[in-house]
C-alpha distance (Angstrom), angle and dihedral (degrees) to the residues before:
residue distance angle dihedral
M1 . . .
H2 3.83 . .
I3 3.79 130.2 .
S4 3.81 114.5 -169.6
G5 3.81 90.3 -23.5
Y6 3.83 96.8 -53.2
T7 3.76 124.2 126.5
C8 3.77 111.1 -104.2
I9 3.78 122.1 -145.2
L10 3.79 111.2 -152.2
I11 3.77 117.9 -148.3
S12 3.80 113.5 -178.6
L13 3.77 113.2 -157.0
L14 3.77 107.9 -165.3
C15 3.81 108.4 -166.0
F16 3.71 105.8 170.9
G17 3.82 116.1 -146.0
K18 3.73 98.6 169.2
Q19 3.77 122.2 112.9
S20 3.76 113.7 -104.6
T21 3.76 122.5 -159.9
A22 3.75 89.6 -141.6
Q23 3.78 99.2 38.9
P24 3.83 113.0 10.9
N25 3.84 118.1 -155.4
V26 3.78 92.2 7.9
R27 3.85 115.6 172.5
T28 3.79 118.8 -159.5
H29 3.81 133.1 -158.8
P30 3.79 112.9 -95.6
S31 3.77 113.8 -90.4
I32 3.84 114.1 -137.1
I33 3.80 124.8 -149.3
L34 3.79 116.4 -178.2
Y35 3.80 129.4 -175.7
D36 3.80 140.0 158.1
S37 3.77 107.7 -135.8
A38 3.82 92.0 -167.3
S39 3.79 99.5 59.3
N40 3.80 102.8 9.9
S41 3.81 87.2 -128.2
P42 3.79 109.7 139.3
N43 3.79 119.3 -122.8
M44 3.81 93.8 2.7
L45 3.79 137.2 118.8
N46 3.80 131.8 176.6
I47 3.81 134.9 -138.4
R48 3.78 131.3 175.0
E49 3.77 114.8 -117.6
E50 3.80 118.9 -108.7
S51 3.80 90.5 29.5
P52 3.81 108.2 149.2
A53 3.78 122.2 -102.1
N54 3.83 114.8 -82.6
T55 3.80 91.6 34.2
M56 3.79 110.0 154.5
V57 3.78 112.8 -116.9
G58 3.80 97.4 178.7
I59 3.76 147.2 -41.5
L60 3.77 123.0 -92.6
C61 3.81 112.4 -144.8
I62 3.80 117.8 -164.9
E63 3.76 116.9 -166.9
D64 3.80 121.5 -168.1
L65 3.75 108.3 -175.0
N66 3.75 95.1 -175.0
R67 3.79 109.0 22.9
Y68 3.79 122.1 165.2
D69 3.78 114.2 -114.7
N70 3.76 93.8 -114.3
E71 3.78 96.0 39.5
K72 3.82 120.4 112.6
L73 3.78 124.9 -167.7
T74 3.82 123.2 -144.2
C75 3.83 127.5 -170.4
T76 3.81 124.5 -165.0
T77 3.79 139.1 167.7
D78 3.78 131.1 -144.8
S79 3.82 93.8 -147.8
N80 3.80 123.1 109.6
M81 3.80 89.3 -158.4
A82 3.81 96.4 66.9
S83 3.77 140.2 20.0
L84 3.81 136.9 -154.2
N85 3.78 117.7 -126.5
L86 3.80 120.9 -171.6
L87 3.80 110.9 -124.6
P88 3.82 120.2 -144.0
I89 3.80 95.8 -133.7
D90 3.78 118.6 156.1
G91 3.75 118.1 -145.2
E92 3.75 138.3 83.3
P93 3.83 108.0 23.1
S94 3.78 91.2 -140.0
L95 3.83 92.0 60.5
Q96 3.78 127.7 81.7
F97 3.82 123.6 -176.6
Y98 3.81 132.8 -151.2
E99 3.77 127.9 -176.6
I100 3.81 114.3 -133.6
A101 3.81 105.4 -147.7
T102 3.80 135.4 170.4
T103 3.78 119.4 -110.5
R104 3.81 96.3 -154.7
V105 3.81 144.8 14.6
I106 3.80 108.1 -80.9
D107 3.80 123.9 -148.1
R108 3.78 114.1 -155.2
E109 3.79 90.3 -150.3
E110 3.82 85.3 63.4
Y111 3.82 99.9 36.6
L112 3.79 123.7 23.5
T113 3.80 89.3 179.3
F114 3.75 138.3 -8.6
D115 3.79 132.3 -158.9
L116 3.76 131.6 -136.6
R117 3.78 126.0 -173.9
I118 3.77 113.3 -143.4
T119 3.79 117.1 -155.7
C120 3.81 123.3 -170.5
S121 3.81 121.2 -169.5
D122 3.77 139.5 171.5
N123 3.79 127.0 -134.8
G124 3.77 95.7 -121.8
S125 3.73 123.7 124.2
P126 2.88 108.8 -79.1
S127 3.83 95.7 23.3
L128 3.77 113.8 -126.1
N129 3.80 122.8 -154.9
S130 3.76 145.0 172.1
S131 3.80 130.5 -161.9
M132 3.76 139.9 -165.4
L133 3.82 135.4 -167.2
V134 3.80 114.2 -123.7
T135 3.82 122.8 -165.7
V136 3.79 119.1 -150.1
N137 3.80 116.0 -157.8
V138 3.80 115.3 -147.8
L139 3.80 107.3 -140.3
D140 3.77 117.5 -143.3
I141 3.79 124.8 -115.0
N142 3.78 123.9 -171.5
D143 3.80 96.6 -100.1
N144 3.81 99.6 131.9
S145 3.79 126.1 75.1
P146 3.80 121.1 -146.9
T147 3.79 109.8 -96.6
F148 3.79 130.7 -165.1
P149 3.82 118.7 -138.9
R150 3.80 88.8 -127.8
V151 3.79 133.2 36.6
K152 3.81 92.4 -144.1
Y153 3.80 133.8 24.5
E154 3.81 125.0 -164.6
F155 3.80 124.2 -162.1
D156 3.82 133.0 175.7
I157 3.79 126.0 -144.3
F158 3.80 130.8 172.4
E159 3.76 117.8 -112.5
D160 3.81 92.5 -121.0
I161 3.83 92.5 58.9
A162 3.79 112.3 137.2
P163 3.81 122.4 -115.2
E164 3.81 114.7 -94.3
S165 3.81 91.0 30.9
V166 3.81 118.1 142.8
V167 3.80 114.4 -110.5
S168 3.81 96.6 -178.3
T169 3.80 142.3 -69.4
V170 3.81 129.3 -98.7
N171 3.79 121.3 -164.4
A172 3.77 131.7 -168.9
V173 3.79 126.3 -159.1
D174 3.81 126.1 -134.3
H175 3.80 116.7 -175.1
D176 3.79 93.6 -159.7
D177 3.79 121.4 104.1
G178 3.79 132.4 -112.8
E179 3.78 117.0 -16.6
N180 3.80 89.5 -7.3
G181 3.80 88.5 65.5
R182 3.80 99.0 36.9
I183 3.82 109.5 110.5
E184 3.81 131.8 -150.0
Y185 3.83 121.4 -167.9
G186 3.79 131.9 -147.2
F187 3.82 144.7 143.5
I188 3.82 125.8 -97.2
P189 2.92 122.8 -130.1
D190 3.77 92.8 18.3
V191 3.83 94.2 -137.1
V192 3.81 93.4 121.7
S193 3.79 95.6 51.5
G194 3.80 89.2 108.7
M195 3.82 92.3 55.2
F196 3.81 104.5 34.8
G197 3.76 137.4 21.5
I198 3.80 131.3 -159.9
N199 3.79 127.7 -154.0
P200 3.81 105.0 -121.1
N201 3.80 92.3 -145.9
S202 3.81 104.3 39.0
G203 3.82 104.2 26.6
E204 3.81 91.1 -126.7
I205 3.82 111.4 156.5
K206 3.82 118.7 -147.9
T207 3.78 135.8 179.7
K208 3.79 117.1 -112.1
V209 3.82 99.0 -171.0
G210 3.79 141.5 17.1
F211 3.81 120.9 -88.2
D212 3.78 138.0 -136.1
R213 3.79 113.4 -155.4
E214 3.77 90.3 -163.3
L215 3.82 88.7 64.7
E216 3.82 99.7 37.7
D217 3.78 127.0 1.6
T218 3.81 101.9 178.3
Y219 3.80 135.3 40.4
L220 3.80 124.8 -169.6
L221 3.80 116.2 -154.2
L222 3.79 123.6 -171.4
V223 3.79 107.0 -151.2
I224 3.80 118.7 -159.6
A225 3.80 124.7 -161.3
R226 3.82 115.5 -159.3
D227 3.78 125.2 -172.3
K228 3.81 123.7 -144.6
G229 3.79 96.3 -120.8
V230 3.80 126.6 116.0
P231 2.92 110.5 -83.2
R232 3.80 95.3 23.9
R233 3.80 116.6 -123.1
T234 3.80 123.5 -151.9
G235 3.78 143.7 -160.2
T236 3.81 130.6 -171.3
A237 3.79 140.4 -154.5
L238 3.80 132.5 -174.0
V239 3.80 117.4 -124.2
Q240 3.81 119.4 -164.4
V241 3.80 115.9 -163.6
N242 3.80 114.4 -164.7
I243 3.80 117.5 -157.6
K244 3.78 108.7 -141.8
D245 3.77 121.4 -149.8
V246 3.78 126.6 -106.0
N247 3.78 123.9 -173.9
D248 3.79 97.8 -99.5
N249 3.81 101.0 129.4
I250 3.79 125.3 80.8
P251 3.81 113.5 -136.4
Q252 3.77 112.1 -109.8
F253 3.80 132.2 -150.9
T254 3.77 114.5 -124.5
R255 3.82 90.3 -124.2
P256 3.80 133.5 35.8
N257 3.81 87.2 -123.9
F258 3.79 137.5 -8.0
D259 3.84 127.1 -125.1
F260 3.81 121.5 -171.1
N261 3.81 132.0 177.2
I262 3.81 125.2 -148.2
T263 3.82 130.3 174.2
G264 3.78 140.9 -173.0
D265 3.74 131.1 8.1
I266 3.79 113.8 -17.5
E267 3.75 124.0 -172.6
S268 3.77 125.7 -135.5
V269 3.83 118.1 -85.0
T270 3.76 93.0 25.6
T271 3.77 119.1 146.1
V272 3.78 108.9 -123.7
A273 3.84 103.3 166.9
Q274 3.81 146.1 1.7
L275 3.77 125.1 -138.6
T276 3.81 119.8 -151.1
A277 3.81 133.0 -160.8
Y278 3.81 139.0 159.2
D279 3.79 139.2 -149.1
K280 3.82 123.8 -154.3
D281 3.78 90.8 -151.9
L282 3.79 121.0 91.9
N283 3.76 98.0 -104.8
T284 3.76 115.2 178.1
A285 3.82 91.0 -167.0
P286 3.81 122.4 63.7
L287 3.78 122.5 -106.1
V288 3.78 115.8 -93.0
Y289 3.83 122.6 -134.9
A290 3.79 125.0 -160.2
L291 3.79 139.9 176.6
V292 3.80 108.3 -112.8
Q293 3.77 108.3 173.4
V294 3.80 138.9 0.2
Y295 3.76 119.0 -148.9
G296 3.79 114.7 -145.5
D297 3.78 128.1 7.1
N298 3.79 105.2 3.8
S299 3.77 93.3 -174.2
S300 3.81 92.8 66.1
F301 3.81 95.9 39.6
P302 3.84 105.3 129.9
F303 3.82 102.9 -167.7
A304 3.78 140.8 82.9
V305 3.80 129.3 -163.8
L306 3.79 112.9 -138.5
S307 3.81 121.2 -147.7
D308 3.81 91.4 -104.7
G309 3.82 92.7 56.1
T310 3.79 97.1 -99.3
I311 3.81 115.0 142.2
V312 3.81 113.4 -148.6
T313 3.77 134.9 174.5
T314 3.77 117.7 -106.2
T315 3.77 95.1 -163.4
N316 3.78 140.3 15.2
I317 3.80 113.1 -74.6
N318 3.80 117.5 -148.9
L319 3.78 109.9 147.0
D320 3.77 129.4 168.3
E321 3.79 96.0 -148.9
A322 3.78 134.9 49.0
T323 3.75 112.4 -98.0
V324 3.83 136.6 -177.1
F325 3.80 118.0 -144.6
S326 3.82 112.0 -159.5
F327 3.79 124.2 -173.4
R328 3.78 142.3 154.4
V329 3.82 122.6 -117.1
S330 3.80 131.2 -168.8
V331 3.80 130.7 -153.0
S332 3.80 119.6 -157.9
D333 3.78 135.2 -174.0
S334 3.79 126.9 -139.3
G335 3.79 101.7 -114.2
D336 3.79 117.5 178.4
T337 3.79 95.1 -123.2
L338 3.81 105.7 4.8
S339 3.79 129.8 28.2
L340 3.80 115.5 -142.4
S341 3.83 122.3 -151.4
S342 3.76 142.7 -174.0
Y343 3.81 132.5 -171.0
T344 3.78 141.4 -138.6
M345 3.80 139.2 -176.2
V346 3.82 119.6 -117.2
N347 3.80 123.8 -161.4
I348 3.81 120.4 -170.6
K349 3.78 112.8 -170.7
Y350 3.80 114.6 -156.8
K351 3.83 125.2 -161.0
P352 3.79 127.3 177.0
G353 3.84 114.4 -111.1
G354 3.88 132.3 51.1
I355 3.83 124.0 -14.7
S356 3.77 123.5 -87.3
E357 3.79 135.9 153.3
């Protein structure tokens, strides 16, 4: 039965007034029959969450096929979530109608369902009654946006990470039900799509290419979570990916080769030159310089190369003729597993007389 589109619950109250040869003037307890004509689910009604208070859930129809003339029927509920309101509807005298209405705004994330027990009684002596438990399903609306547990995530990866490697996973939560709570992930704006990818269903972030920390050491990704409701609701989180250094760059001298000029008498342990080099990697330890090879007479070679690149004399120099000292120097980094090196040629030209560079 429907009244103005609402589901009607039929309660038949059979109060027999006929004479019976076995039991004359017998009165019986009301007999209750309940159905939901919309879903064919017994003892159930539906209401959309966030509906305002006093929203009609259904109509209660009480039918007394054999009511005494002075008999009145009353229906009540013990629930504080809904109330019964007698409706002044004219029609069949044996029918009585009650509106079932909510008493408050209901949030499905607080109540998935709620129960109300309806009791109908007459005013006879003694009063006879019957009752039935009705379940009201709270239907979900898309009133919750996806939310991430954190506003910002920070992950570290090494620059030599392989493409299609997992960085990490970010997950949002949506307390809505069904499609309203189903989440899809993506990046906005999609400027990093060439560098990273995100699984739209799981939120798993993967690399798509290799990285070079010396070109870019940090990437900021704005992850968006969209639900499937109508209209779609969204939530965002910031993901910072830090590219950690690996020892993949060979230290380089600042010049292809070094030429220095010295003149006159020079005492032992005198600094005559300084070598310089650089390394693009993030080395915590300084570069190390070393003498590799001396060209010419090694026995009369008067210089040493210190670990910091300083070239000093190892003996007094006081020569009568101009001389060129040529030697090879290395510079090495302090890699964790493998030290990388490069080399340069150094020429020190000596002339008798005062000192000049």
